[in-house]
N, C-alpha and C positions, 0 to 999 in steps of 0.2 A: 503493499500499500503505499508506504513512504516513496519508493523505488519510483512509482508511478506517479507522483507529484510531482516530484522534482524533475522528472524526464520533460514537465508540461513546463516548469520554469523558464522565465524568460532572462537567461544567464548575462546578455547583452546590456539587457536594463538595470539590471544589477549591477553589472562592473561602473555604469554611468553614475548608479546610486551612490555607489561607493566615493567614485572619485569626487560628486560633488558636496557630499557629506565631507571629505577630506578639506577640499578647497573652504569650504567654511570654517572647519575647524581650524586652518592655518590661516583664516583672512587672505586666501586667496582669489583674485578676481580671473577671470577666464584672460584679460588683459594683460595681468603680469604673467601668468602660466604661459601664454604662447611667447611672450617675451623672452623669459627665460630658457623656454625650449628651443629657440633660434639660437641663443647661444650654446645648448649641445648639439646642433646642428640639424634638429627639426623643425621643418619649415611649415607653419600651420598658423591658423589664425585665430584669433577669439571667437569669433562669429563659428569656425568652424568645431571648434572644440563643444562650443553651446549645441550646434546642431546634431553632433554627434551623441552627446548626452542624450537631448532631447528624443532623437532618432531611436537611439539603445541599438546604434553603430559605431560604439567605442572597441578600439581594437585593444586586444590584452598588452600587444607592445608600447602602444600610445599610454595605458594605465601605469604600465610599470614607469614610463620614462616622467612621467607626471608624479607621480609617488617620489622618485628619486628627486626630482628637483627641488619638492617641497619637502625633502629632507625628512620622510614618513618612516619610522624605523621600527613599528608596531603597528597595527590595528585590531580594533575591535569589528566581528564582522556577524556580532550577533544578531543584531537588527535586523540584519538583512533577510532572514531566513522567517518563514512563519514556525511556530512551534509546533512539532509533529507530536500526535497522540500515539501511544507504544499500541 
């Protein structure tokens, strides 16, 4: 039963929610994020980041790059997933 629900889970939307939450926690705007990404060779814009989050098309590589430049060393991800009944 749990496996069935997780198969239906929208993982891309979850990645976007994770990034959005971490950006708020770090007081990071999409503009600041895009500027810092350019410094490590990632060519993107603030609008592109916002669109990827809202559409659920955020790739894992971009998520990891964003977490890296925000100096995220740990994540609490429990809020991202619904509590499952045994």
